[in-house]
C-alpha positions in Angstrom: 102.4 8.2 -34.0 99.7 9.1 -31.5 102.5 10.0 -28.7 104.4 11.9 -31.5 101.2 13.9 -32.3 100.7 14.1 -28.2 104.2 16.0 -28.2 103.7 18.2 -30.5 100.6 19.3 -29.6 102.7 19.8 -26.2 105.6 21.9 -28.0 102.3 24.2 -29.6 101.3 24.7 -26.3 104.9 25.4 -24.7 104.9 27.9 -27.7 102.4 29.6 -26.9 102.9 29.7 -23.0 106.5 31.0 -24.3 105.0 34.1 -25.8 102.8 34.8 -23.1 106.0 34.9 -20.9 107.7 37.2 -22.9 105.2 39.3 -23.4 104.5 39.3 -19.6 108.8 40.1 -19.4 108.2 43.2 -21.7 105.4 44.3 -19.7 106.8 43.9 -16.2 110.4 45.2 -16.9 110.1 47.1 -20.9 113.0 49.1 -20.7 115.4 46.1 -19.6 113.5 43.8 -22.6 113.7 46.7 -25.0 117.2 46.6 -24.4 119.7 44.6 -26.8 121.3 42.8 -23.5 117.6 41.8 -22.6 116.4 40.7 -26.7 119.3 38.7 -26.3 119.0 36.9 -23.2 114.9 36.4 -24.8 116.6 35.3 -28.0 118.7 32.5 -26.2 116.1 31.7 -23.6 113.6 30.8 -26.6 115.7 28.7 -28.4 116.8 26.5 -25.5 113.2 26.2 -24.1 111.1 25.7 -27.6 113.7 24.1 -29.6 116.4 22.3 -26.7 114.3 21.4 -24.0 111.4 20.4 -26.1 113.1 17.7 -28.3 114.7 16.2 -25.3 111.1 16.1 -24.0 109.5 15.1 -27.0 112.1 12.2 -27.0 112.4 11.3 -23.5 107.9 11.0 -23.9 107.5 9.4 -27.1 111.1 6.8 -27.3 113.4 6.6 -24.4 113.0 8.0 -21.1 116.7 6.5 -20.1 118.7 8.0 -22.8 117.0 10.4 -24.8 120.7 12.3 -25.9 121.8 8.6 -27.1 118.7 8.4 -29.3 119.8 11.5 -30.8 122.8 10.1 -31.7 124.1 13.2 -30.2 126.7 10.9 -28.5 128.0 9.5 -31.5 131.2 11.5 -32.0 132.2 13.8 -34.8 134.9 12.9 -37.1 137.6 15.6 -38.4 136.4 14.1 -41.8 132.8 14.6 -41.0 133.2 18.0 -39.7 135.6 19.6 -42.9 133.0 17.9 -45.1 129.8 19.4 -43.5 131.8 23.2 -43.2 133.0 22.4 -46.8 129.5 21.6 -47.8 127.8 25.0 -46.5 130.4 27.1 -48.0 130.0 25.4 -51.2 126.1 25.5 -51.3 126.1 29.1 -50.2 126.0 31.0 -54.2 123.0 29.0 -54.7 121.2 29.7 -51.7 122.4 33.2 -52.3 120.4 33.1 -55.3 117.5 31.0 -54.2 117.1 33.7 -50.6 116.8 36.9 -53.8 114.4 34.5 -56.1 112.5 33.7 -53.2 112.4 37.6 -52.2 110.7 38.3 -55.4 107.4 36.1 -54.8 104.8 38.0 -54.9 101.3 36.7 -53.7 97.8 37.0 -55.6 96.1 40.1 -55.5 93.0 38.9 -52.4 96.2 37.6 -50.2 98.1 41.5 -50.3 96.8 42.3 -46.9 98.9 39.1 -45.7 101.8 39.8 -47.9 102.3 43.4 -46.2 102.4 41.7 -43.2 105.0 38.9 -43.9 107.3 41.9 -45.3 106.3 44.2 -42.5 107.2 40.9 -40.2 110.4 39.8 -42.4 111.8 43.8 -42.2 111.3 43.5 -38.1 113.4 40.3 -38.1 116.0 42.3 -40.4 116.2 44.9 -38.1 116.4 43.0 -34.6 119.3 40.5 -36.9 121.5 44.3 -37.5 120.5 45.4 -33.9 122.2 42.2 -32.5 125.2 42.0 -35.0 126.4 45.7 -35.4 128.7 45.7 -32.5 132.6 45.9 -31.5 132.6 44.8 -28.1 134.7 41.2 -27.9 132.5 40.2 -24.9 128.8 41.4 -27.3 130.6 39.2 -30.4 131.3 36.2 -28.2 127.6 36.6 -27.3 126.5 37.1 -30.6 127.7 33.9 -31.6 126.7 31.9 -28.9 123.2 33.4 -29.2 122.3 33.8 -32.9 124.7 30.7 -34.1 125.6 27.7 -31.5 122.4 27.5 -29.9 120.1 27.3 -33.0 122.6 24.7 -34.5 122.8 22.4 -31.7 119.1 23.6 -30.3 117.4 23.5 -33.6 118.7 20.9 -34.9 118.2 18.2 -31.8 114.4 19.4 -32.7 114.1 18.9 -36.3 116.4 16.2 -37.3 117.4 14.5 -33.9 114.0 14.3 -32.7 111.3 15.3 -35.8 112.9 13.8 -38.5 113.9 10.2 -37.0 110.5 9.9 -35.0 108.8 10.6 -38.4 111.0 7.8 -39.9 110.0 5.1 -38.2 106.4 5.8 -39.5 107.2 6.8 -43.3 110.2 6.5 -45.8 113.4 8.4 -44.6 112.8 11.2 -47.7 109.6 11.7 -47.1 110.2 12.3 -42.9 113.6 14.4 -44.0 111.1 16.9 -46.6 108.3 16.9 -43.8 111.1 17.9 -41.2 112.6 20.4 -43.2 109.2 22.2 -44.6 108.3 22.4 -40.6 111.7 23.5 -39.6 111.7 26.3 -42.5 107.7 27.7 -41.5 108.3 27.9 -38.1 110.7 30.6 -38.2 107.7 32.4 -40.0 109.8 33.9 -42.7 108.1 33.3 -45.8 110.5 35.3 -48.1 113.3 33.2 -47.0 110.8 30.0 -46.9 112.7 27.9 -49.6 116.1 28.4 -49.2 115.5 27.4 -45.4 114.1 24.7 -46.4 116.2 23.1 -48.7 119.2 24.0 -46.5 116.8 22.0 -43.7 116.1 18.7 -46.3 120.1 19.1 -47.0 120.8 18.9 -42.9 118.5 16.1 -42.9 120.4 13.9 -45.2 123.6 14.5 -43.7 122.0 13.4 -40.1 120.5 10.2 -42.2 123.7 9.3 -43.7 126.4 10.1 -41.3 124.1 8.6 -38.3 125.6 11.7 -36.1 123.5 14.9 -34.9 126.8 17.0 -34.9 127.5 16.8 -38.6 124.0 18.5 -39.3 125.2 20.9 -36.2 128.2 21.8 -37.6 127.0 22.7 -41.2 124.2 24.7 -39.5 126.2 26.7 -37.7 128.6 27.3 -40.5 125.3 28.3 -42.6 124.7 31.5 -40.2 128.1 31.9 -40.2 128.6 32.0 -43.9 125.2 33.1 -45.0 123.5 35.1 -42.2 126.3 37.3 -40.4 127.6 39.6 -42.4 126.9 42.1 -39.9 129.0 39.8 -37.8 131.9 39.7 -40.2 132.1 43.6 -40.8 131.7 44.0 -36.5 134.8 41.6 -36.5 136.7 43.6 -39.3 136.4 46.7 -37.9 137.2 45.2 -34.3 140.8 44.3 -35.9 141.2 48.2 -37.2 139.5 50.4 -34.3 
């Protein structure tokens, strides 16, 4: 547990350092860093550095310095049956998740937290605008880059972080239900989207149980990727439709 706490502190330091780095890049190259290409690059770099690399380092430091990838169960293959189940699970859960999203959006904080609520709504709107900007394209190359940066990289790197490392590490000290739900809460909180907190937390828990029961990290990765494609990518799908008919 001590090593886990140290590793989490290192991750927090990496997060702060990454913010400073991105801020410096915005000052040194404002035109590029504000372009769609620059923003996508920074988004992808942030995902890899903050989740993928830190998960690898976390496992290496706290558990296995010889083969962290094996420890995260990434080397355990994905069967066709598991892949189909993961995709069908994501598709079947979409209606309930959509209802929860709308319900979560309607939550109102107490009056004394009104300023915090306004700030959170502004953050949500900024995130929405940025996502729309990424996905609203008909370029084949940009569609591929969007799919890579907005769906594939988060699916792999975030699952490495929250299921492959954090959930499994916590599971060595507490029961697996607690490990799954604590990891799901952290997974949702770190996205800093209060009005999507509950549905994202439930998705995180579902991914955690998939990981626990199948013993392969690829199952939640496939489900995570499918959740994005089915839930968050309306603009991406619309772009594909527009491109096909252009």
